[in-house]
Each structure stands twice: as structure tokens, then as C-alpha cells.
GUPA-478187 format. One record per residue (C-alpha): residue in one letter; residue number from 1; x, z, y. Coordinates in Angstrom, 2 decimals. Example, Ala and Ser with C-alpha at 12.3 -4.5 7.8 and 13.67 -1.06 7.14 Angstrom:
<logus>
+---------+-----+---------+---------+---------+
! residuo ! num !    east !      up !   north !
+---------+-----+---------+---------+---------+
!       A !   1 !   12.30 !    7.80 !   -4.50 !
!       S !   2 !   13.67 !    7.14 !   -1.06 !
+---------+-----+---------+---------+---------+
</logus>
This chain:
<logus>
+---------+-----+---------+---------+---------+
! residuo ! num !    east !      up !   north !
+---------+-----+---------+---------+---------+
!       X !   1 !    0.00 !    0.00 !    0.00 !
!       X !   2 !    1.18 !   -0.80 !    3.52 !
!       X !   3 !    0.05 !    0.64 !    6.86 !
!       X !   4 !   -0.90 !   -2.47 !    8.82 !
!       X !   5 !   -1.98 !   -0.67 !   12.00 !
!       X !   6 !   -2.98 !    2.71 !   13.39 !
!       X !   7 !   -5.20 !    3.30 !   16.40 !
!       X !   8 !   -7.01 !    6.00 !   18.34 !
!       X !   9 !   -9.86 !    5.92 !   20.82 !
!       X !  10 !  -12.07 !    8.41 !   22.64 !
!       X !  11 !  -14.75 !    8.52 !   25.31 !
!       X !  12 !  -12.78 !   10.78 !   27.64 !
!       X !  13 !  -10.36 !    8.29 !   29.13 !
!       X !  14 !   -8.70 !   10.11 !   32.02 !
!       X !  15 !   -8.94 !    7.00 !   34.18 !
!       X !  16 !  -12.74 !    6.88 !   34.21 !
!       X !  17 !  -15.82 !    8.96 !   33.62 !
!       X !  18 !  -17.67 !    8.94 !   30.34 !
!       X !  19 !  -20.48 !    6.90 !   31.88 !
!       X !  20 !  -18.01 !    4.34 !   33.27 !
!       X !  21 !  -16.34 !    4.11 !   29.91 !
!       X !  22 !  -19.62 !    3.39 !   28.17 !
!       X !  23 !  -20.70 !    0.79 !   30.68 !
!       X !  24 !  -17.39 !   -1.06 !   30.85 !
!       X !  25 !  -17.07 !   -1.35 !   27.09 !
!       X !  26 !  -20.46 !   -1.75 !   25.37 !
!       X !  27 !  -20.06 !    0.11 !   22.10 !
!       X !  28 !  -22.03 !   -2.46 !   20.15 !
!       X !  29 !  -19.32 !   -5.05 !   20.86 !
!       X !  30 !  -16.31 !   -2.80 !   20.66 !
!       X !  31 !  -16.33 !   -1.63 !   17.08 !
!       X !  32 !  -16.95 !   -3.57 !   13.90 !
!       X !  33 !  -16.53 !   -6.97 !   12.37 !
!       X !  34 !  -14.99 !   -8.25 !    9.15 !
!       X !  35 !  -11.43 !   -7.73 !    7.91 !
!       X !  36 !  -10.64 !  -10.38 !    5.27 !
!       X !  37 !   -7.05 !   -9.23 !    4.70 !
!       X !  38 !   -7.11 !   -5.44 !    4.93 !
!       X !  39 !   -9.06 !   -2.27 !    4.27 !
!       X !  40 !   -9.85 !    0.34 !    6.89 !
!       X !  41 !   -9.80 !    4.13 !    6.79 !
!       X !  42 !  -11.90 !    5.41 !    9.71 !
!       X !  43 !  -11.74 !    9.07 !   10.73 !
!       X !  44 !  -14.51 !   10.25 !   13.06 !
!       X !  45 !  -13.09 !   13.37 !   14.67 !
!       X !  46 !  -16.18 !   14.22 !   16.72 !
!       X !  47 !  -19.36 !   12.54 !   17.87 !
!       X !  48 !  -22.49 !   11.19 !   16.24 !
!       X !  49 !  -22.60 !    7.59 !   15.13 !
!       X !  50 !  -24.60 !    4.98 !   13.29 !
!       X !  51 !  -22.60 !    2.66 !   11.07 !
!       X !  52 !  -23.80 !   -0.30 !    9.02 !
!       X !  53 !  -21.59 !   -1.38 !    6.12 !
!       X !  54 !  -22.79 !   -4.37 !    4.09 !
!       X !  55 !  -26.35 !   -3.91 !    5.39 !
!       X !  56 !  -26.42 !   -0.21 !    4.42 !
!       X !  57 !  -26.85 !    2.02 !    7.49 !
!       X !  58 !  -25.57 !    5.58 !    7.70 !
!       X !  59 !  -25.97 !    8.15 !   10.46 !
!       X !  60 !  -23.43 !   10.95 !   10.59 !
!       X !  61 !  -21.65 !   13.44 !   12.81 !
!       X !  62 !  -17.91 !   14.07 !   12.73 !
!       X !  63 !  -15.81 !   15.13 !   11.06 !
!       X !  64 !  -16.32 !   12.23 !    8.69 !
!       X !  65 !  -14.00 !    9.87 !    6.84 !
!       X !  66 !  -15.29 !    6.37 !    6.10 !
!       X !  67 !  -13.90 !    3.71 !    3.79 !
!       X !  68 !  -14.33 !    0.03 !    4.65 !
!       X !  69 !  -13.00 !   -2.35 !    1.97 !
!       X !  70 !  -11.64 !   -5.76 !    2.88 !
!       X !  71 !  -14.14 !   -8.58 !    3.37 !
!       X !  72 !  -16.80 !   -6.03 !    4.28 !
!       X !  73 !  -19.05 !   -6.59 !    7.28 !
!       X !  74 !  -19.42 !   -3.43 !    9.36 !
!       X !  75 !  -20.84 !   -2.46 !   12.73 !
!       X !  76 !  -20.40 !    0.94 !   14.37 !
!       X !  77 !  -22.30 !    2.42 !   17.31 !
!       X !  78 !  -21.69 !    5.87 !   18.76 !
!       X !  79 !  -24.86 !    7.73 !   19.63 !
!       X !  80 !  -23.18 !   10.53 !   21.60 !
!       X !  81 !  -21.40 !   10.27 !   24.93 !
!       X !  82 !  -18.40 !   12.22 !   23.72 !
!       X !  83 !  -16.59 !   10.83 !   20.71 !
!       X !  84 !  -13.12 !   10.59 !   19.23 !
!       X !  85 !  -11.99 !    8.51 !   16.30 !
!       X !  86 !   -8.85 !    7.16 !   14.71 !
!       X !  87 !   -8.31 !    4.45 !   12.12 !
!       X !  88 !   -5.72 !    3.03 !    9.77 !
!       X !  89 !   -5.69 !   -0.59 !    8.62 !
!       X !  90 !   -4.31 !   -0.74 !    5.07 !
!       X !  91 !   -3.02 !   -3.57 !    2.92 !
!       X !  92 !   -2.87 !   -3.02 !   -0.84 !
!       X !  93 !    0.10 !   -3.92 !   -2.95 !
!       X !  94 !    0.03 !   -4.48 !   -6.69 !
!       X !  95 !   -0.89 !   -0.84 !   -7.35 !
!       X !  96 !   -4.25 !   -1.27 !   -5.60 !
!       X !  97 !   -4.63 !    2.31 !   -4.39 !
!       X !  98 !   -7.68 !    1.73 !   -2.19 !
!       X !  99 !  -10.90 !    2.76 !   -4.00 !
!       X ! 100 !  -13.04 !   -0.01 !   -5.47 !
!       X ! 101 !  -16.10 !   -1.02 !   -3.37 !
!       X ! 102 !  -18.60 !    0.93 !   -5.48 !
!       X ! 103 !  -16.54 !    4.13 !   -5.06 !
!       X ! 104 !  -16.29 !    3.45 !   -1.32 !
!       X ! 105 !  -20.09 !    3.26 !   -1.15 !
!       X ! 106 !  -20.44 !    6.50 !   -3.14 !
!       X ! 107 !  -18.02 !    8.27 !   -0.81 !
!       X ! 108 !  -19.63 !    6.91 !    2.37 !
!       X ! 109 !  -23.08 !    8.00 !    1.20 !
!       X ! 110 !  -21.66 !   11.46 !    0.57 !
!       X ! 111 !  -20.37 !   11.57 !    4.16 !
!       X ! 112 !  -23.88 !   10.97 !    5.44 !
!       X ! 113 !  -25.52 !   13.52 !    3.13 !
!       X ! 114 !  -22.92 !   16.23 !    2.64 !
!       X ! 115 !  -22.23 !   19.30 !    4.77 !
!       X ! 116 !  -18.57 !   19.14 !    3.79 !
!       X ! 117 !  -18.76 !   22.24 !    1.63 !
!       X ! 118 !  -17.25 !   20.65 !   -1.50 !
!       X ! 119 !  -13.63 !   21.85 !   -1.81 !
!       X ! 120 !  -12.23 !   18.35 !   -2.36 !
!       X ! 121 !  -14.16 !   17.01 !    0.66 !
!       X ! 122 !  -12.85 !   19.85 !    2.82 !
!       X ! 123 !   -9.34 !   19.04 !    1.60 !
!       X ! 124 !   -9.77 !   15.42 !    2.74 !
!       X ! 125 !  -10.88 !   16.55 !    6.21 !
!       X ! 126 !   -8.05 !   19.06 !    6.53 !
!       X ! 127 !   -5.40 !   16.61 !    5.39 !
!       X ! 128 !   -6.50 !   13.72 !    7.57 !
!       X ! 129 !   -6.90 !   15.98 !   10.61 !
!       X ! 130 !   -3.39 !   17.35 !   10.14 !
!       X ! 131 !   -2.06 !   13.78 !    9.82 !
!       X ! 132 !   -3.84 !   12.74 !   13.00 !
!       X ! 133 !   -2.43 !   15.71 !   14.91 !
!       X ! 134 !    1.11 !   14.86 !   13.85 !
!       X ! 135 !    0.78 !   11.17 !   14.68 !
!       X ! 136 !   -0.59 !   11.94 !   18.16 !
!       X ! 137 !    2.31 !   14.22 !   19.09 !
!       X ! 138 !    4.55 !   12.81 !   21.84 !
!       X ! 139 !    7.75 !   13.26 !   19.84 !
!       X ! 140 !    6.26 !   11.43 !   16.86 !
!       X ! 141 !    5.37 !    8.35 !   18.89 !
!       X ! 142 !    9.08 !    7.77 !   19.40 !
!       X ! 143 !    9.73 !    7.74 !   15.64 !
!       X ! 144 !    7.98 !    4.64 !   14.23 !
!       X ! 145 !    9.73 !    4.70 !   10.85 !
!       X ! 146 !    8.97 !    8.40 !   10.36 !
!       X ! 147 !    5.37 !    7.69 !   11.40 !
!       X ! 148 !    5.05 !    5.06 !    8.66 !
!       X ! 149 !    6.58 !    7.32 !    6.02 !
!       X ! 150 !    4.33 !   10.27 !    6.83 !
!       X ! 151 !    1.22 !    8.09 !    7.09 !
!       X ! 152 !    1.96 !    6.44 !    3.74 !
!       X ! 153 !    2.46 !    9.75 !    1.94 !
!       X ! 154 !   -0.58 !   11.49 !    3.40 !
!       X ! 155 !   -2.95 !    8.53 !    3.04 !
!       X ! 156 !   -1.98 !    8.15 !   -0.62 !
!       X ! 157 !   -2.97 !   11.80 !   -1.13 !
!       X ! 158 !   -6.20 !   11.39 !    0.87 !
!       X ! 159 !   -7.26 !    8.33 !   -1.12 !
!       X ! 160 !   -6.49 !   10.13 !   -4.39 !
!       X ! 161 !   -8.80 !   12.99 !   -3.35 !
!       X ! 162 !  -11.51 !   10.52 !   -2.36 !
!       X ! 163 !  -11.27 !    8.67 !   -5.68 !
!       X ! 164 !  -11.65 !   12.01 !   -7.43 !
!       X ! 165 !  -14.80 !   12.88 !   -5.49 !
!       X ! 166 !  -16.32 !    9.39 !   -5.78 !
!       X ! 167 !  -15.78 !    9.13 !   -9.54 !
!       X ! 168 !  -19.15 !    9.61 !  -11.32 !
!       X ! 169 !  -19.49 !   12.96 !  -13.07 !
!       X ! 170 !  -20.68 !   12.48 !  -16.65 !
!       X ! 171 !  -22.39 !   15.88 !  -16.57 !
!       X ! 172 !  -24.51 !   14.81 !  -13.62 !
!       X ! 173 !  -25.08 !   11.14 !  -14.28 !
!       X ! 174 !  -24.64 !   10.75 !  -18.04 !
!       X ! 175 !  -21.95 !    8.83 !  -19.88 !
!       X ! 176 !  -22.91 !    5.38 !  -18.62 !
!       X ! 177 !  -22.98 !    4.13 !  -15.08 !
!       X ! 178 !  -26.08 !    2.81 !  -13.39 !
!       X ! 179 !  -26.51 !    0.13 !  -10.76 !
!       X ! 180 !  -27.37 !    1.20 !   -7.21 !
!       X ! 181 !  -31.01 !    1.68 !   -6.32 !
!       X ! 182 !  -32.61 !   -1.73 !   -6.11 !
!       X ! 183 !  -33.96 !   -2.90 !   -2.76 !
!       X ! 184 !  -34.61 !   -6.13 !   -0.90 !
!       X ! 185 !  -31.24 !   -7.79 !   -0.35 !
!       X ! 186 !  -29.82 !  -11.08 !    0.82 !
!       X ! 187 !  -28.35 !  -13.48 !   -1.74 !
!       X ! 188 !  -24.78 !  -12.71 !   -0.62 !
!       X ! 189 !  -25.42 !   -8.99 !   -0.80 !
!       X ! 190 !  -26.99 !   -9.33 !   -4.25 !
!       X ! 191 !  -23.85 !  -11.08 !   -5.52 !
!       X ! 192 !  -21.64 !   -8.37 !   -4.01 !
!       X ! 193 !  -23.76 !   -5.61 !   -5.54 !
!       X ! 194 !  -23.43 !   -7.25 !   -8.95 !
!       X ! 195 !  -19.68 !   -7.59 !   -8.41 !
!       X ! 196 !  -19.33 !   -3.90 !   -7.52 !
!       X ! 197 !  -21.47 !   -2.93 !  -10.51 !
!       X ! 198 !  -19.26 !   -4.93 !  -12.89 !
!       X ! 199 !  -16.05 !   -3.67 !  -11.25 !
!       X ! 200 !  -17.08 !   -0.05 !  -11.69 !
!       X ! 201 !  -18.25 !   -0.37 !  -15.33 !
!       X ! 202 !  -16.78 !   -3.56 !  -16.79 !
!       X ! 203 !  -16.48 !   -1.95 !  -20.24 !
!       X ! 204 !  -20.25 !   -1.65 !  -20.65 !
!       X ! 205 !  -22.42 !   -4.07 !  -22.61 !
!       X ! 206 !  -23.30 !   -6.48 !  -19.82 !
!       X ! 207 !  -25.39 !   -9.51 !  -20.62 !
!       X ! 208 !  -26.57 !  -12.36 !  -18.43 !
!       X ! 209 !  -30.15 !  -11.21 !  -19.02 !
!       X ! 210 !  -29.28 !   -7.70 !  -17.84 !
!       X ! 211 !  -27.76 !   -9.06 !  -14.61 !
!       X ! 212 !  -30.72 !  -11.39 !  -14.03 !
!       X ! 213 !  -33.24 !   -8.60 !  -14.50 !
!       X ! 214 !  -31.48 !   -6.39 !  -11.99 !
!       X ! 215 !  -31.06 !   -9.18 !   -9.43 !
!       X ! 216 !  -34.62 !  -10.51 !   -9.99 !
!       X ! 217 !  -33.20 !  -14.02 !  -10.31 !
!       X ! 218 !  -33.48 !  -16.55 !  -13.11 !
!       X ! 219 !  -30.31 !  -17.30 !  -15.05 !
!       X ! 220 !  -29.64 !  -20.81 !  -13.76 !
!       X ! 221 !  -30.03 !  -19.75 !  -10.11 !
!       X ! 222 !  -27.89 !  -16.64 !  -10.58 !
!       X ! 223 !  -25.09 !  -18.61 !  -12.26 !
!       X ! 224 !  -25.16 !  -21.30 !   -9.58 !
!       X ! 225 !  -25.26 !  -18.80 !   -6.70 !
!       X ! 226 !  -22.61 !  -16.47 !   -8.14 !
!       X ! 227 !  -20.28 !  -19.40 !   -8.79 !
!       X ! 228 !  -20.76 !  -20.67 !   -5.23 !
!       X ! 229 !  -19.52 !  -17.34 !   -3.82 !
!       X ! 230 !  -16.98 !  -16.28 !   -6.45 !
!       X ! 231 !  -15.82 !  -19.55 !   -7.99 !
!       X ! 232 !  -16.76 !  -18.50 !  -11.53 !
!       X ! 233 !  -19.91 !  -17.56 !  -13.41 !
!       X ! 234 !  -20.92 !  -13.86 !  -13.67 !
!       X ! 235 !  -19.73 !  -13.58 !  -17.28 !
!       X ! 236 !  -16.46 !  -15.36 !  -16.49 !
!       X ! 237 !  -15.93 !  -12.90 !  -13.65 !
!       X ! 238 !  -16.65 !  -10.03 !  -16.04 !
!       X ! 239 !  -14.22 !  -11.38 !  -18.65 !
!       X ! 240 !  -11.53 !  -11.73 !  -15.97 !
!       X ! 241 !  -11.98 !   -8.05 !  -15.09 !
!       X ! 242 !  -11.76 !   -7.11 !  -18.76 !
!       X ! 243 !   -8.66 !   -9.26 !  -19.30 !
!       X ! 244 !   -6.91 !   -7.63 !  -16.34 !
!       X ! 245 !   -7.68 !   -4.20 !  -17.77 !
!       X ! 246 !   -6.57 !   -5.28 !  -21.26 !
!       X ! 247 !   -3.27 !   -6.52 !  -19.85 !
!       X ! 248 !   -2.65 !   -3.07 !  -18.33 !
!       X ! 249 !   -3.48 !   -1.35 !  -21.62 !
!       X ! 250 !   -1.16 !   -3.66 !  -23.56 !
!       X ! 251 !    1.74 !   -2.99 !  -21.19 !
!       X ! 252 !    1.24 !    0.69 !  -20.43 !
!       X ! 253 !   -0.26 !    2.22 !  -23.58 !
!       X ! 254 !    0.32 !    2.38 !  -27.32 !
!       X ! 255 !   -3.33 !    1.70 !  -28.13 !
!       X ! 256 !   -4.02 !   -0.76 !  -30.92 !
!       X ! 257 !   -5.30 !   -4.21 !  -30.01 !
!       X ! 258 !   -8.61 !   -3.35 !  -31.63 !
!       X ! 259 !   -8.95 !   -0.16 !  -29.55 !
!       X ! 260 !   -8.07 !   -2.07 !  -26.38 !
!       X ! 261 !  -10.72 !   -4.69 !  -27.15 !
!       X ! 262 !  -13.30 !   -1.92 !  -27.55 !
!       X ! 263 !  -12.14 !    0.00 !  -24.45 !
!       X ! 264 !  -12.42 !   -3.06 !  -22.23 !
!       X ! 265 !  -15.91 !   -4.05 !  -23.38 !
!       X ! 266 !  -15.28 !   -6.89 !  -25.83 !
!       X ! 267 !  -17.71 !   -6.76 !  -28.73 !
!       X ! 268 !  -15.20 !   -7.83 !  -31.40 !
!       X ! 269 !  -11.43 !   -8.04 !  -31.68 !
!       X ! 270 !  -11.78 !  -11.68 !  -32.76 !
!       X ! 271 !  -13.59 !  -12.66 !  -29.56 !
!       X ! 272 !  -11.08 !  -10.72 !  -27.46 !
!       X ! 273 !   -8.11 !  -12.31 !  -29.24 !
!       X ! 274 !   -9.55 !  -15.81 !  -28.87 !
!       X ! 275 !  -10.17 !  -15.43 !  -25.12 !
!       X ! 276 !   -6.78 !  -13.79 !  -24.63 !
!       X ! 277 !   -4.99 !  -16.65 !  -26.37 !
!       X ! 278 !   -6.93 !  -19.20 !  -24.31 !
!       X ! 279 !   -5.76 !  -17.52 !  -21.11 !
!       X ! 280 !   -2.20 !  -16.48 !  -22.00 !
!       X ! 281 !   -1.28 !  -18.92 !  -24.76 !
!       X ! 282 !   -0.37 !  -16.10 !  -27.14 !
!       X ! 283 !   -2.11 !  -13.47 !  -29.21 !
!       X ! 284 !   -2.42 !  -10.01 !  -27.59 !
!       X ! 285 !    0.13 !   -8.54 !  -30.03 !
!       X ! 286 !    2.65 !  -11.34 !  -29.41 !
!       X ! 287 !    2.16 !  -11.17 !  -25.64 !
!       X ! 288 !    2.63 !   -7.38 !  -25.68 !
!       X ! 289 !    5.81 !   -7.66 !  -27.76 !
!       X ! 290 !    7.35 !  -10.20 !  -25.43 !
!       X ! 291 !    6.44 !   -8.43 !  -22.20 !
!       X ! 292 !    7.44 !   -4.97 !  -23.35 !
!       X ! 293 !   10.81 !   -6.38 !  -24.48 !
!       X ! 294 !   11.25 !   -8.05 !  -21.08 !
!       X ! 295 !   10.43 !   -4.78 !  -19.33 !
!       X ! 296 !   12.85 !   -2.75 !  -21.45 !
!       X ! 297 !   15.63 !   -5.32 !  -20.97 !
!       X ! 298 !   15.29 !   -5.09 !  -17.22 !
!       X ! 299 !   15.48 !   -1.27 !  -17.17 !
+---------+-----+---------+---------+---------+
</logus>
């Protein structure tokens, strides 16, 4: 993960009154948009706001920490005259530390509904507030490299806490995940909801019929629409997710190929092996042997 940018804003600019500040910079046009290349971590220090993320609107009062994944439309409007906020623009590397979109939505909903009493949520607030205080210190502003190092370390810890909170609790929700509450949605939003659902539970027994029933679309229209936005059919997208997970298991675990096929949602080892060989040109066992040898040789 890389820190692309860091910024701070507030309504108490010393050069102008609060009312002047609001009139010179209409809030509706100041904050929001779409970031195709980076995520955003938004920390509302104080103030009440209304924020719409992918057509879901939340109202909350700071302190609050919001996650905005890349390629996500968002629009923020402060409802109070006094406000302070800071943000970090983040670019993922291969480790992909930013939470998946479905976990971001879970966390953002919690920000709107929670009083911050959960210990892990309090820890997020405390850690991000301490980070903000350090970064705003005069002496720190003269140390850009130190600023990046401290931001990187603390944001990694903050995102780890958030992933922990956003992860579904089997005791509360059961062993299987469920799609978000259905509601009227645009075609683009429907595709994104299906994508987030598959990303968060790719190992489950998804079928085209199951996706069609949830989206209230017939199969031919769903396939055509999904492919127009994602370049592949829904089941091809799902298999790509499963293959990526299987690759990680093959490289980083000692699980058998059969267990990996089961863990990633493939119904049979034969189907998994056939698809794997189509994509990689080798059987899973052969591919694992070659890549693990390459890794050990380079160590």
C-alpha cells in the first residue's frame, strides 16, 4: 500500500468567517466524486454530515472513519457549520490491504448506527486521531519521509482493525454469508452488488439461477449486462476469483489439491483441475511444484 496524498480541511479558516467559508465554497461541489485509481480513508473529526456512497446514504456525526474503495461514486455534504476532517488517498500494492467493497459497506453502516462503544471501534478512533495529531504538528510537516513512514504503519494497523470489525461473525449471522437487503437499484449498482457478494463469499455454491433470482433479471439479460460492465460473464468472474484464491493456497499452504478445490468453491477436483490447466497450462500439482521451487531458489 502507498500513501498517495494526505489532506485536512475545516470550517474555521482564520482568513474568513464560517459563513463566508460556506458561501465561497459550496459544500455540495467541494467534496466527492470518483477515484478510479485509489481508495480513500476519510476521518470526520467533528461535525455532522450526509454522505452518499454508491447510492447508499448515511448520516453521521464525528468522530467517524469512512472507507471509500476505488471506482466508487461518493458525495459528501456537511450539515453543521463547524466541521473538521482529514483524508488519506491510498493505492494498493500486491498485498491488497484495503478492505473489499462489501466489508467497506459493512463498516460504513456501522459508523452510521454505532455509538462507538465497541472496543475495536474505539481503538480505530483513538489510533486515527493520534495519527492525525502527529501529522498536523509543525515539526512533522518538515519531515515528509517520516510522515510517510508513520502514516503507512498506522494506517496498516487501522485497516487491520476495521477488517476485524467488518468480518461477519458466524455466531450472529450463521456460517454462510447473505446478500445485502434487496432494494430498487440501477443496473450498474446491481452488477456491483453482485460483484461484492461474490467477492465476499466466492467459496459458496453460487449458480446463475441464484444470481438471477437476487437481481430480478433473466439469465440472458444478466449475462449480457454483467459482461458489458466487467468484460466476462458472472460465472467467469466467479471462477476468476476462485482461481486467484486457489493460486494463493497452492503457494502459501500445504493443503491438498482436493482440499483447495473444496475451499475455493469448486464442486469437484476434476472440474477445478480442468479449469486450472486451461488457464495456467499445467495441473495444479505441477504448477505448485514449479512455483514453490522457483520461490525457494530465489530465497
